[in-house]
C-alpha positions as CSV (number, residue, x, y, z in Angstrom):
1,M,58.0,18.4,33.1
2,D,58.8,20.4,30.2
3,E,57.5,23.8,30.8
4,Q,58.0,23.9,27.2
5,K,54.5,21.6,26.3
6,E,52.9,24.4,28.6
7,P,51.0,26.2,26.2
8,K,52.0,30.1,26.3
9,K,48.9,31.3,27.1
10,Q,48.5,29.7,30.2
11,T,52.2,30.2,31.4
12,R,51.6,34.0,30.9
13,S,48.4,33.8,33.0
14,F,50.1,32.3,35.7
15,L,53.1,34.2,36.2
16,K,51.1,37.8,35.1
17,G,48.5,36.9,38.3
18,A,52.0,36.6,40.4
19,L,53.6,39.5,39.3
20,I,50.6,41.3,39.7
21,L,50.1,40.6,43.5
22,S,53.7,41.2,43.9
23,I,53.8,44.4,42.9
24,A,51.0,45.0,45.4
25,G,52.6,43.2,47.9
26,F,55.7,45.0,47.5
27,F,53.4,48.8,47.5
28,V,51.2,47.8,50.3
29,K,54.1,46.8,52.5
30,G,55.9,49.9,51.7
31,I,52.8,52.3,52.3
32,G,52.0,50.0,55.8
33,F,55.7,50.5,56.9
34,L,55.8,54.5,56.5
35,N,52.4,54.5,58.0
36,W,53.6,52.7,61.1
37,I,56.8,55.5,61.3
38,I,54.2,58.3,61.1
39,L,51.8,56.8,63.5
40,S,54.7,55.8,66.1
41,R,55.4,59.5,66.3
42,V,51.7,60.4,66.6
43,L,50.3,57.9,69.1
44,G,54.1,57.5,71.0
45,A,54.7,54.0,72.5
46,E,52.4,53.8,74.9
47,G,48.9,54.6,72.4
48,I,51.2,52.1,69.9
49,G,50.1,49.0,73.1
50,L,47.2,49.6,72.9
51,Y,46.8,49.7,69.2
52,Q,48.9,46.7,69.7
53,M,46.2,45.0,72.7
54,A,43.3,45.5,70.2
55,Y,44.5,44.1,67.2
56,P,45.0,40.5,68.1
57,V,41.4,40.3,69.1
58,Y,40.7,41.1,65.3
59,L,43.1,39.1,63.8
60,L,41.1,36.0,65.7
61,A,38.3,37.3,64.3
62,L,39.0,37.7,61.6
63,S,40.3,33.8,61.5
64,L,36.9,32.8,63.2
65,S,34.7,34.5,60.3
66,S,36.8,34.1,57.1
67,A,40.4,32.7,57.4
68,G,41.0,29.8,54.4
69,L,37.8,30.2,53.3
70,P,39.5,32.5,50.4
71,V,41.6,29.4,49.2
72,A,38.3,27.1,49.7
73,I,36.4,29.0,47.2
74,S,39.2,29.4,44.9
75,I,39.3,26.2,44.3
76,I,36.2,25.1,44.1
77,T,35.1,27.7,41.4
78,A,38.6,26.5,39.6
79,E,37.0,23.2,39.5
80,K,34.0,24.1,38.3
81,L,34.8,26.6,35.4
82,A,38.0,23.9,34.3
83,R,34.6,21.5,33.7
84,G,32.3,24.1,31.9
85,D,30.2,24.5,35.1
86,Y,29.9,28.4,35.3
87,R,26.4,27.6,36.6
88,G,27.8,26.1,39.4
89,A,31.0,28.3,39.9
90,G,28.1,31.1,40.5
91,R,26.6,28.9,43.1
92,V,29.7,28.4,44.8
93,F,30.4,32.5,45.1
94,Q,26.1,32.6,46.1
95,V,26.6,30.0,49.0
96,S,29.6,31.4,50.2
97,L,28.8,35.0,50.7
98,S,25.5,33.8,52.4
99,V,27.2,32.2,54.8
100,L,30.3,34.8,55.7
101,T,27.9,37.8,55.4
102,L,26.3,35.6,58.3
103,T,29.7,34.9,59.7
104,G,30.8,38.4,59.6
105,F,28.2,40.0,60.7
106,L,28.4,37.6,64.4
107,L,31.4,37.9,64.4
108,S,31.9,41.7,64.7
109,L,28.5,41.9,66.8
110,A,30.8,39.4,69.4
111,V,33.3,41.8,69.4
112,W,31.2,44.6,69.9
113,T,29.6,43.4,72.7
114,G,32.2,41.2,74.4
115,A,34.7,44.3,74.6
116,D,33.8,44.6,78.5
117,F,34.0,41.0,79.0
118,L,37.7,40.8,77.9
119,I,38.7,44.1,79.8
120,E,36.8,42.9,83.2
121,L,38.4,38.9,82.6
122,K,42.0,41.1,82.0
123,L,42.3,39.0,78.7
124,I,43.1,42.9,77.7
125,R,45.3,44.8,80.3
126,D,45.0,48.3,79.7
127,P,41.1,49.1,79.8
128,R,41.9,52.2,77.3
129,A,42.5,49.4,74.8
130,Y,37.9,49.1,75.0
131,Y,37.8,52.3,72.0
132,S,40.1,50.6,70.4
133,I,38.6,46.8,71.0
134,L,35.0,48.8,69.3
135,A,36.4,50.5,66.4
136,L,38.0,47.5,65.1
137,A,34.5,45.3,65.3
138,P,32.6,46.9,62.0
139,A,36.0,45.7,59.9
140,I,35.6,42.5,61.0
141,F,32.5,42.3,58.7
142,F,33.5,43.9,56.0
143,V,37.1,42.1,55.4
144,T,35.1,38.7,55.9
145,L,32.4,39.9,53.0
146,L,35.9,40.9,50.9
147,S,37.3,37.2,51.3
148,S,34.4,35.9,49.6
149,F,34.7,38.0,46.5
150,R,38.4,37.6,46.2
151,G,38.0,33.8,46.4
152,Y,35.9,33.9,43.6
153,L,37.3,36.2,41.1
154,Q,40.9,34.7,41.7
155,G,38.7,30.9,41.2
156,W,38.2,32.3,37.4
157,Q,42.1,33.0,37.8
158,R,41.6,37.4,38.0
159,M,44.6,38.1,39.8
160,T,44.3,42.2,39.0
161,P,40.8,42.6,41.4
162,T,42.9,41.3,44.4
163,A,46.0,43.3,44.1
164,V,44.1,46.4,43.1
165,S,42.0,45.8,46.0
166,Q,44.8,46.0,48.4
167,V,46.2,48.7,47.5
168,V,43.6,50.8,47.7
169,E,42.2,49.1,51.0
170,Q,45.5,49.8,52.6
171,L,45.6,53.8,51.0
172,L,42.6,54.1,52.5
173,R,43.3,52.6,55.7
174,V,46.2,54.7,56.4
175,A,45.2,57.8,55.3
176,T,42.0,57.1,58.1
177,M,44.7,55.8,60.6
178,L,46.6,59.2,61.0
179,I,43.8,61.5,60.4
180,F,41.8,60.1,62.9
181,A,44.7,59.3,65.2
182,S,45.6,63.3,65.1
183,M,42.4,64.3,65.3
184,L,41.4,62.7,68.5
185,L,44.5,63.0,70.6
186,P,43.4,65.4,71.6
187,K,40.4,64.0,73.7
188,G,43.2,61.6,75.0
189,L,45.1,58.4,73.9
190,E,42.9,56.1,74.0
191,Y,40.1,57.6,71.8
192,A,43.6,58.4,69.6
193,A,44.2,54.7,69.5
194,A,41.3,54.1,68.6
195,G,40.7,56.3,65.6
196,A,44.1,54.6,64.2
197,T,42.2,51.1,64.7
198,F,39.1,52.4,63.3
199,G,40.8,52.7,59.8
200,A,40.8,48.9,59.2
201,A,37.1,49.5,58.7
202,P,36.8,52.4,55.8
203,G,40.2,50.1,54.0
204,A,38.5,47.8,54.0
205,A,34.9,48.9,52.9
206,A,36.9,50.4,50.0
207,G,38.5,46.9,49.2
208,L,35.1,45.4,49.4
209,M,33.8,48.0,46.4
210,V,36.8,47.7,44.0
211,L,35.9,43.9,44.3
212,I,32.5,44.1,43.7
213,Y,33.1,46.5,40.4
214,Y,35.3,43.8,39.4
215,Y,32.9,40.8,40.1
216,W,30.3,42.8,37.7
217,Q,32.6,42.3,35.3
218,V,32.9,39.0,35.9
219,R,29.4,38.7,36.1
220,S,28.6,39.6,32.8
221,E,30.9,37.1,31.1
222,A,29.6,34.8,33.4
223,K,26.3,35.4,32.4
224,A,27.0,34.6,28.7
225,K,28.6,31.2,29.2
226,I,25.6,30.0,31.7
227,A,23.0,30.7,28.8
228,A,25.4,28.1,26.4
229,Q,25.9,25.6,29.1
230,P,24.5,22.8,28.7
231,K,21.8,22.2,31.2
232,E,22.6,18.5,32.4
233,I,25.8,19.3,34.4
234,Q,23.8,17.9,38.0
235,Q,23.9,21.2,40.3
236,E,25.3,20.2,44.1
237,P,23.1,21.0,46.3
238,I,23.6,23.9,49.0
239,W,25.3,21.5,52.1
240,T,27.3,20.0,49.7
241,I,29.1,22.8,48.8
242,V,29.1,24.3,52.1
243,R,30.9,21.2,53.2
244,R,33.4,21.7,50.9
245,L,34.0,24.8,51.6
246,V,34.2,24.0,55.7
247,L,36.6,20.7,54.6
248,L,39.3,22.6,52.6
249,A,39.0,25.8,54.5
250,L,39.2,24.5,57.6
251,P,42.4,23.5,57.6
252,V,44.1,26.7,55.7
253,S,42.6,28.3,58.8
254,V,44.2,26.9,61.8
255,S,47.4,26.9,59.8
256,D,46.6,30.8,59.6
257,L,46.1,30.5,63.6
258,M,49.0,28.5,64.1
259,L,51.4,31.6,63.2
260,P,50.1,33.3,66.1
261,V,50.6,30.2,68.2
262,V,53.9,29.6,67.1
263,S,54.9,33.6,68.0
264,N,53.6,33.3,71.3
265,L,55.5,30.2,72.4
266,D,58.5,32.0,70.9
267,L,57.6,34.6,73.4
268,L,57.5,32.4,76.4
269,I,60.2,30.5,75.3
270,V,62.8,32.5,73.8
271,P,63.8,35.6,76.6
272,G,63.6,33.1,79.4
273,R,66.6,30.3,77.8
274,L,68.5,33.6,77.1
275,E,68.3,34.6,80.5
276,D,68.9,30.9,81.4
277,A,72.3,31.5,78.9
278,G,73.7,34.4,81.6
279,Y,71.7,37.3,79.8
280,S,69.9,39.7,81.8
281,V,66.3,40.7,81.2
282,S,66.8,44.1,79.0
283,Q,69.3,41.9,77.1
284,A,67.0,39.0,76.1
285,T,64.4,41.2,75.5
286,E,66.8,43.2,72.3
287,L,68.1,40.7,71.0
288,F,64.4,38.8,70.7
289,G,63.6,42.2,69.1
290,H,66.8,42.1,67.0
291,L,65.2,38.1,65.7
292,T,61.4,38.7,65.4
293,G,60.6,42.3,64.9
294,M,64.2,42.5,62.6
295,A,65.1,39.8,60.9
296,V,62.4,37.9,60.4
297,P,60.2,40.7,58.6
298,L,63.4,41.6,55.9
299,V,63.2,37.5,55.4
300,N,59.6,37.6,55.0
301,L,60.3,40.9,52.9
302,T,61.8,39.2,50.2
303,T,59.5,36.2,49.6
304,I,56.8,38.5,48.9
305,L,57.0,37.7,44.8
306,T,57.4,33.7,46.1
307,A,53.8,33.9,48.6
308,A,51.8,35.9,45.6
309,M,53.0,32.8,43.1
310,A,51.5,30.5,45.4
311,T,48.4,32.3,45.9
312,S,48.1,32.4,41.7
313,L,49.1,28.9,41.4
314,V,46.2,27.7,43.5
315,P,43.2,28.2,41.2
316,A,46.0,27.1,38.3
317,I,46.8,23.8,39.9
318,S,43.0,23.3,40.5
319,A,41.8,24.0,37.3
320,A,44.2,21.4,35.6
321,Y,43.9,19.0,38.5
322,A,40.0,19.2,38.0
323,V,40.2,17.9,34.7
324,G,43.0,15.3,35.4
325,D,45.7,17.0,33.3
326,T,48.9,15.6,34.9
327,Q,51.1,17.2,32.8
328,G,49.5,20.6,33.0
329,V,49.7,20.5,37.1
330,K,53.5,19.2,36.7
331,S,54.2,22.0,33.8
332,R,52.8,24.6,36.8
333,I,54.9,23.0,39.6
334,A,58.2,23.5,37.4
335,T,57.3,26.2,36.5
336,A,56.6,27.7,39.9
337,V,59.6,25.9,41.2
338,R,62.1,27.0,38.7
339,I,60.6,30.9,39.6
340,S,61.5,30.3,43.1
341,H,64.8,29.6,42.8
342,M,65.5,32.2,40.4
343,V,64.3,34.6,43.0
344,T,64.9,33.1,46.5
345,L,68.7,31.8,45.5
346,P,70.2,35.9,45.2
347,A,68.2,37.1,48.3
348,F,70.0,34.4,50.3
349,A,73.3,35.6,48.9
350,V,72.1,39.4,49.7
351,L,71.0,38.6,53.5
352,L,74.3,36.4,53.9
353,I,76.8,38.7,52.6
354,L,75.4,42.0,53.2
355,A,73.8,40.7,56.3
356,A,75.0,43.4,59.2
357,P,75.0,46.4,56.6
358,I,71.5,45.9,56.0
359,A,70.4,46.0,59.1
360,D,72.4,48.5,60.3
361,M,71.3,50.9,57.4
362,V,67.6,50.2,58.2
363,Y,67.4,50.4,61.6
364,H,70.5,51.3,62.7
365,A,71.4,48.1,64.8
366,P,74.0,46.2,63.0
367,Q,73.9,43.4,65.9
368,A,71.1,42.1,64.1
369,G,72.9,41.1,61.4
370,R,74.1,37.8,63.3
371,P,70.4,36.2,63.3
372,L,69.5,38.0,59.7
373,E,72.9,36.3,58.9
374,I,71.6,33.0,59.9
375,M,68.5,33.0,58.7
376,A,69.3,34.1,55.0
377,V,69.3,30.5,54.2
378,S,65.7,30.0,54.9
379,V,64.6,32.6,51.9
380,F,65.2,29.9,50.0
381,L,63.4,27.1,51.8
382,L,60.3,29.4,53.0
383,G,60.2,30.5,49.0
384,L,59.7,26.6,48.3
385,H,57.4,25.8,51.3
386,Q,55.2,28.9,50.2
387,V,55.3,27.1,46.3
388,T,54.3,23.8,47.4
389,T,51.9,24.7,49.8
390,G,50.1,26.5,46.7
391,V,50.1,22.9,45.1
392,L,49.1,20.9,48.0
393,Q,46.1,23.2,48.3
394,G,45.6,23.7,44.6
395,M,45.3,20.2,44.5
396,G,43.1,19.7,47.5
397,H,45.0,18.5,50.3
398,T,44.9,21.4,52.3
399,T,45.4,19.6,55.4
400,V,48.9,18.2,54.4
401,P,50.2,21.7,54.4
402,L,48.7,21.8,58.2
403,M,49.7,18.9,59.7
404,N,53.9,19.4,57.8
405,M,53.7,23.0,59.8
406,G,52.7,21.5,62.9
407,L,55.0,18.9,62.9
408,S,58.0,21.8,62.1
409,A,56.4,23.9,64.7
410,L,57.1,21.1,67.2
411,A,60.4,20.7,66.1
412,K,60.8,24.8,66.2
413,V,59.9,24.5,70.3
414,I,62.3,21.5,71.0
415,L,65.2,23.2,69.4
416,N,64.9,26.8,70.6
417,W,64.3,24.9,74.4
418,L,67.9,23.0,73.7
419,L,69.7,25.7,71.6
420,V,69.0,29.2,72.5
421,G,70.1,28.0,76.6
422,L,73.6,27.1,75.1
423,P,75.5,30.4,76.2
424,A,77.5,30.0,72.4
425,L,74.6,30.7,70.8
426,G,71.7,32.7,72.1
427,I,70.0,34.1,70.3
428,A,71.5,32.5,67.0
429,G,70.0,29.3,68.3
430,A,66.5,30.3,67.7
431,A,67.5,31.6,64.4
432,L,68.8,28.3,63.6
433,A,65.6,26.6,65.2
434,T,63.4,28.8,62.6
435,V,65.2,27.7,59.8
436,A,65.0,24.2,60.7
437,D,61.4,25.0,61.3
438,I,60.6,26.2,57.8
439,G,63.4,23.3,56.1
440,L,61.4,20.6,57.7
441,A,58.1,21.8,56.6
442,A,59.4,22.4,53.1
443,V,60.7,19.1,52.9
444,L,57.6,17.3,54.0
445,N,55.6,19.7,51.4
446,L,57.5,18.1,48.8
447,Y,57.9,14.4,50.0
448,F,53.7,14.9,49.7
449,L,54.0,16.8,46.0
450,H,55.7,14.0,45.1
451,R,53.6,11.0,46.2
452,Y,50.5,13.3,45.0
453,S,51.6,14.4,41.5
454,G,55.1,12.5,40.5
455,F,57.1,16.2,41.1
456,H,60.5,15.3,42.0
457,L,62.6,18.4,43.1
458,A,65.1,18.6,39.9
459,I,68.8,19.4,40.5
460,G,69.6,20.5,37.1
461,E,67.5,23.5,37.7
462,L,69.1,24.5,41.1
463,W,72.6,24.7,40.3
464,R,72.2,27.4,37.3
465,P,70.8,29.8,39.8
466,A,72.9,28.6,42.8
467,L,76.1,28.9,40.4
468,A,75.1,32.3,39.6
469,A,73.9,33.2,43.4
470,T,77.8,32.4,44.5
471,A,79.4,34.5,42.0
472,M,76.6,37.6,43.0
473,G,77.5,36.6,46.9
474,I,81.8,37.0,46.0
475,V,81.3,40.2,44.3
476,M,79.5,42.0,46.9
477,Y,81.7,40.6,49.2
478,G,84.8,42.0,48.2
479,M,82.9,45.0,46.9
480,Y,81.3,46.3,50.2
481,G,84.4,46.4,51.9
482,E,86.5,48.7,49.9
483,V,83.4,50.6,48.9
484,A,82.4,51.6,52.7
485,R,86.0,52.9,53.2
486,L,85.3,55.5,51.3
487,A,81.4,56.4,50.9
488,G,80.3,55.0,54.1
489,N,78.0,51.8,55.0
490,N,74.5,52.8,53.5
491,F,75.8,54.1,50.3
492,A,78.2,50.5,50.2
493,T,75.3,48.4,51.2
494,I,73.0,49.7,47.9
495,A,75.8,50.0,45.5
496,S,77.0,46.6,46.2
497,F,73.4,45.5,46.0
498,A,73.2,47.1,42.6
499,V,76.6,45.5,41.1
500,G,75.5,42.0,42.7
501,V,72.2,42.0,40.9
502,A,73.7,42.6,37.5
503,V,76.7,40.3,38.2
504,Y,73.5,37.5,39.0
505,T,71.6,38.2,35.8
506,G,74.9,37.7,33.6
507,A,76.3,35.0,35.4
508,L,72.2,33.2,35.5
509,I,72.5,34.4,31.9
510,I,76.0,32.8,31.0
511,A,74.8,29.5,32.4
512,G,72.0,28.6,31.0
513,G,69.5,29.5,33.6
514,L,67.7,32.4,31.8
515,Q,66.9,32.4,28.3
516,Q,65.4,34.4,26.3
517,A,61.8,32.6,25.5
518,D,61.8,32.6,29.5
519,L,62.2,36.7,29.2
520,E,59.6,36.3,26.2
521,Q,56.7,34.5,28.5
522,V,57.4,37.2,31.5
523,P,54.1,39.4,31.0
524,M,54.7,43.5,31.1
525,I,58.5,43.6,32.1
526,G,59.8,40.3,30.2
527,R,60.3,42.3,26.7
528,P,61.5,45.4,28.1
529,M,64.2,43.6,30.2
530,L,64.7,41.4,26.7
531,R,65.2,44.7,24.7
532,V,67.8,46.4,27.4
533,L,69.6,42.7,27.6
534,R,70.5,42.5,23.3
535,R,71.4,45.9,24.2
536,M,74.0,44.4,26.3
537,G,75.0,41.5,24.4
538,F,73.9,39.1,26.5
539,F,71.3,37.9,23.9
540,P,71.9,37.7,20.2
541,S,69.1,40.7,18.4
542,K,66.6,39.9,15.9
């Protein structure tokens, strides 16, 4: 697991992909957050409600048509490229594109023709959402095609196309949503909501055009390598490729479907148990909003880098695993887990110490600080879960994370029922159940990761960032109260966070958790950071 044995080029390539996806992720979420604020003012609560009624239909259709396939395509493509089978990699893309073109068209058609049916059966309670469902149908086709290109390019370990397409897709989607919603508002709220939902289609089409551009670049490179490829490499039959795609993609698809299922179970259990604990209906609704609408999004925001790392890990692990490079697999795992610790432990400290101030600054709801404070530890656990899921998927064990998610979700349901109904806990019980859910899934992933690769979590790699995060937390705790009395909550929160980051960085370097060689391996920002830290006296100047 000595990551110094990993070739520098491979390390930089893997980290570069994760960093590019992280930057795109922050940008996309930031634009989405601003869009939601503006759109809420344009449509109002009722219009947003119509939008939200149609969107689950769209997500379900996408899950049926393409979810999991980008991961499967990425795995098989990376395996074939690692073995030098460039013709086979192209064949995987051609087969997957054909399958997804068909499924995307059929699902788009089903949503378009089935909108009336959903209204008549009262699965969609408000008939005005009919136009929003119709407006989302074209997007299903484009997003399904888009997933095939993303999976193939990720198999080449090219993460820039995915990142650029995500940004372009989001920009055009948001612009279209706001323009059409505003234009159609005079015709009626149902038309304005449909205009907003229609934004998904041109956004996805724009993202697809970006990916096609990058695909043609890779295709030129692949043609040259195919010409030099030995003819004796046997090509898999089409049905064998389709079978492998389905077997790898199906567990990932079911995992994606489990997220809304678990959310709906929370909706069924938590508010009702809060009422059993003595809260009124309105109080239960408010507390549920603090947890699911405020605390959970902030936790997810802090794990953008680890989520990006998981995506970048899949083809990197597949490539090494396909050629029997056991040391390469272990080295990539160690690199990813170590970076996960370095990112999630300080994020845990921030949310633990500044939970209420952050909730007040972002949402004007300091009461949301209570569940956020409890869920702070889930940042570390979620990062570990994301990374280990990416590794297991890259090794071809896509069923394992699904089984682990299922067991942890069952535990969450039981704990929600038991804990939320206790008056002494209330919504804190739901936060604890969420932590247990993520923690159990992470531990189970680690067990199977050790079983399949021999990797084990090194405590020696954990204590240094943990010590630095502790120093960070102590400084933020002592600083916030004094500054808040003088300058108010928002300034004190931002200042405490900024000083805390500086303390964490310094403490991590002093503890030996961040070394000069680490920064030299980080693409784009590593060397500039190293120059700044040298001026500050942390590293000796060359």
